[in-house]
C-alpha positions, -999 to 999 in steps of 0.1 A, spaced: 0 0 0 12 35 -8 20 59 20 -9 84 26 3 119 36 -18 140 60 -22 167 33 -19 172 -5 -20 202 -27 -44 185 -50 -66 153 -49 -74 140 -83 -104 116 -87 -106 93 -117 -79 81 -140 -93 92 -174 -69 109 -197 -79 144 -187 -73 137 -151 -40 118 -157 -26 146 -179 -35 171 -152 -21 149 -124 11 139 -142 21 168 -164 4 199 -150 7 193 -112 33 167 -102 60 179 -127 54 215 -115 61 206 -79 26 201 -64 19 172 -40 -8 150 -57 -29 122 -45 -46 104 -74 -75 80 -66 -98 58 -88 -126 36 -76 -118 11 -103 -89 -14 -102 -76 -2 -136 -64 30 -153 -84 49 -179 -119 53 -165 -143 57 -194 -113 57 -218 -99 24 -208 -88 -3 -233 -103 -38 -226 -98 -73 -238 -125 -90 -259 -139 -111 -231 -145 -79 -211 -161 -63 -241 -185 -92 -246 -195 -92 -210 -200 -54 -210 -220 -50 -242 -225 -85 -258 -255 -98 -239 -237 -131 -232 -260 -160 -222 -250 -181 -192 -225 -208 -201 -215 -192 -234 -180 -180 -241 -183 -164 -276 -150 -146 -273 -130 -178 -276 -135 -179 -314 -113 -148 -316 -82 -163 -301 -64 -153 -268 -84 -126 -250 -53 -107 -241 -43 -102 -277 -72 -77 -278 -69 -42 -265 -102 -25 -275 -107 12 -268 -140 21 -252 -135 57 -265 -121 60 -300 -96 88 -301 -65 95 -323 -37 120 -317 -28 148 -341 9 145 -347 14 182 -341 -15 186 -316 -14 197 -280 -15 162 -265 15 151 -286 33 183 -275 26 174 -239 38 138 -244 71 149 -259 78 178 -235 73 156 -205 92 126 -220 61 104 -214 70 90 -248 97 69 -231 68 46 -220 50 45 -253 54 35 -289 33 50 -317 22 40 -352 8 62 -379 -29 61 -388 -27 52 -425 -55 74 -439 -78 103 -433 -111 102 -453 -143 121 -458 -176 110 -473 -197 130 -497 -233 120 -504 -252 92 -487 -264 57 -494 -255 40 -527 -244 74 -541 -219 81 -514 -182 85 -523 -153 82 -499 -121 100 -507 -89 110 -490 -89 144 -474 -66 167 -494 -41 183 -471 -23 207 -495 -27 226 -528 -12 197 -548 -36 171 -533 -65 194 -539 -58 193 -576 -57 155 -576 -88 150 -553 -118 131 -565 -140 152 -542 -142 182 -565 -146 191 -602 -119 209 -621 -128 245 -614 -135 238 -578 -101 221 -574 -85 254 -585 -105 274 -560 -96 249 -532 -59 250 -543 -60 288 -539 -76 286 -505 -51 261 -491 -22 281 -505 -36 312 -487 -40 292 -455 -4 282 -457 8 317 -463 -14 335 -438 4 355 -411 -16 373 -385 11 400 -382 13 406 -419 -18 423 -434 -6 417 -470 -13 380 -464 -49 386 -452 -65 389 -487 -87 417 -474 -102 395 -446 -102 405 -409 -101 370 -394 -106 384 -359 -141 396 -367 -153 378 -398 -172 346 -400 -159 315 -417 -188 319 -442 -171 352 -452 -139 333 -458 -155 305 -479 -174 331 -499 -142 351 -506 -128 320 -524 -161 309 -539 -160 275 -524 -189 251 -530 -209 235 -502 -192 201 -505 -157 217 -503 -168 237 -472 -180 204 -457 -146 186 -459 -126 216 -450 -147 224 -419 -154 189 -407 -124 168 -419 -97 194 -416 -108 220 -391 -125 191 -373 -157 210 -363 -184 185 -352 -213 205 -367 -219 236 -389 -225 260 -359 -190 275 -364 -197 288 -399 -218 319 -390 -202 328 -357 -183 361 -359 -146 359 -351 -143 322 -360 -121 329 -390 -89 329 -371 -96 298 -351 -107 280 -382 -76 288 -401 -55 278 -371 -73 244 -370 -67 239 -408 -30 247 -404 -27 222 -375 -42 195 -398 -19 204 -427 12 206 -405 3 173 -388 -2 157 -422 32 170 -433 50 154 -404 46 118 -413 28 119 -447 1 93 -446 -24 111 -423 -22 137 -396 -29 111 -369 -8 88 -347 -19 61 -323 -2 43 -293 6 6 -297 -16 -16 -274 -44 10 -274 -53 43 -257 -52 27 -223 -15 31 -224 -18 69 -223 -32 74 -188 -7 48 -175 22 68 -190 11 99 -172 6 79 -140 42 68 -142 53 104 -148 34 115 -117 50 88 -96 85 99 -107 77 133 -94 63 121 -61 26 116 -69 7 90 -50 -17 67 -69 -44 46 -53 -67 23 -74 -96 4 -60 -103 32 -36 -137 47 -28 -143 83 -17 -166 81 13 -170 118 20 -157 152 7 -150 176 36 -155 213 35 -146 244 56 -163 277 50 -177 265 17 -144 253 3 -131 218 0 -108 209 29 -102 171 25 -116 137 18 -122 104 37 -117 73 16 -114 35 18 -89 15 -1 -99 -21 -8 -69 -44 -8 -73 -71 -34 -80 -105 -19 -80 -91 16 -110 -96 39 -125 -69 60 -136 -33 52 -103 -22 37 -80 6 47 -98 38 57 -80 72 58 -86 109 59 -64 135 42 -65 172 38 -64 191 5 -72 226 -8 -83 215 -43 -100 186 -60 -100 177 -98 -125 150 -107 -143 133 -135 -181 139 -136 -190 106 -120 -176 117 -86 -199 148 -83 -232 140 -101 -249 170 -84 -224 194 -99 -228 185 -136 -255 187 -162 -262 165 -192 -256 182 -225 -265 153 -248 -260 116 -253 -232 98 -272 -239 69 -294 -212 43 -302 -209 10 -319 -177 -11 -316 -173 -35 -345 -150 -63 -353 -141 -68 -390 -120 -93 -409 -113 -69 -437 -103 -33 -443 -130 -8 -451 -139 -6 -488 -128 24 -509 -101 33 -484 -71 20 -503 -69 -12 -482 -54 8 -453 -50 -10 -419 -62 21 -400 -81 53 -407 -103 81 -396 -135 87 -417 -157 117 -411 -192 118 -425 -202 155 -423 -237 160 -409 -251 178 -439 -243 148 -462 -266 125 -443 -293 150 -431 -281 153 -395 -271 180 -371 -239 162 -360 -212 144 -378 -208 106 -378 -172 94 -371 -155 61 -379 -121 52 -364 -104 20 -374 -72 3 -361 -58 -32 -366 -32 -58 -357 -6 -32 -370 -12 -14 -337 -11 -45 -315 -48 -42 -305 -61 -74 -321 -48 -106 -337 -36 -105 -374 -64 -105 -399 -88 -85 -377 -98 -48 -375 -115 -28 -349 -138 -1 -362 -158 23 -339 -187 44 -352 -198 73 -330 -221 103 -332 -244 124 -310 -279 112 -304 -306 134 -321 -336 111 -314 -350 93 -284 -351 60 -302 -337 41 -331 -301 48 -321 -288 21 -343 -303 40 -373 -285 72 -363 -252 53 -365 -262 36 -398 -243 60 -421 -211 49 -405 -221 12 -402 -229 12 -439 -192 20 -447 -179 -11 -428 -192 -39 -450 -196 -73 -434 -192 -71 -396 -182 -101 -375 -194 -86 -342 -212 -54 -333 -212 -41 -297 -238 -14 -294 -233 7 -263 -264 22 -247 -266 60 -251 -239 75 -229 -247 108 -211 -223 137 -218 -216 158 -188 -202 192 -182 -197 211 -149 -224 235 -138 -200 259 -121 -164 269 -127 -152 254 -94 -135 286 -81 -161 289 -53 -155 255 -36 -122 246 -53 -137 215 -70 -129 214 -107 -147 189 -128 -138 177 -163 -162 171 -193 -172 138 -208 -155 126 -239 -173 137 -270 -180 118 -303 -150 132 -322 -122 107 -330 -94 130 -320 -80 144 -288 -81 181 -295 -114 187 -275 -99 167 -246 -68 189 -245 -90 220 -246 -106 207 -214 -72 202 -198 -63 238 -207 -96 251 -193 -94 232 -160 -58 244 -155 -68 280 -163 -96 278 -137 -77 260 -110 -43 277 -113 -54 312 -124 -32 314 -155 -27 298 -189 -10 265 -194 20 269 -218 29 238 -237 62 235 -255 60 227 -292 76 196 -308 114 198 -310 128 198 -345 135 162 -357 113 146 -331 100 112 -344 74 94 -324 63 67 -348 77 33 -353 64 20 -387 87 -10 -391 
């Protein structure tokens, strides 16, 4: 059992990625004394990676006496993410991994392709997302004249410099809408779709008419382009053995800097003084040990937690739909790639939210050779027929060996900032298949809890994270 100190600067509850990044990188490395607790006996929380037996028992409606997972080989050859997320190779999370040297505990592989769908049903086309002016000219997503307009747009994005008005093309990105930008270049609706959803990675069209979104949108597109340029196949990378490796990497980092981790530990009570948190009482259940476990009380001035620890301090903003599918073939029309992200923009299928498909395979040590794991996700828009809402993504998969349809998952966000009682709560993972929204939440919690911005170092020149042997 780890030693319990009488007081900590911060107590962190839950070992999801948001909490582990804050515990390991933001707090422990910067010299704060951290106690990190999880009621589960494993790292990752809602973002854990599980073996195929666990997945069947969680979502597969297994009948007594049946063991259907055995047909798929050894259970521990499977590391299936419950939350499908990919890392932008130049994104904030990658910068954090490199700047803290958490990468010493992890190996990465490229995601082989980034795709977008145009149209729906039998008329749908799937094509690689163009990432520069040259690819725009070769793309099957656009006609000849539109290719030229897209080429000019991407050249302008690459040359844009906020400090140099001569590169602004008459646009004030600090006040204009993204519709103004698209109109300036005469881009067609289909082109706007793949730029906004597959490059800028907006989950809906709400951004288009919001004043001042031009600068943010261009920054997002540049991040995509620069991430694509780093390794060439796609802008995304992914850890070998699944996303569950990421929280554990930050846990190791926290331990190096003196952080204390306690799994299988229940929080019995949160203590307050004058309306602010002052400590917790908790019980650690020792594995295999009889009795009530080890009970302790410790003081703290601050708590960071996932939403499940404070249900009265969060509200539901929607419900996430997700289907985890096992395939024995790559997805059709995606160049036979062993991994990919496919975004189906909401306007293409008559929805208000995009549909996402993320696929990984044995190349990433998450399943035996010959198998692929594809996860389809979106935000619920109806109270029933959730399988139908995922259908645009499921249609892309072809024949599926197994489908694990998760029940609608509530999406939570904190009701208050946390500054009054010093309890700072993270948001739920959304439907997107990338980590940019998660790192936005890390930045936001740090800003609220520490009172200033979190500055993350960029990637050092020549840094190479992927092992594609």
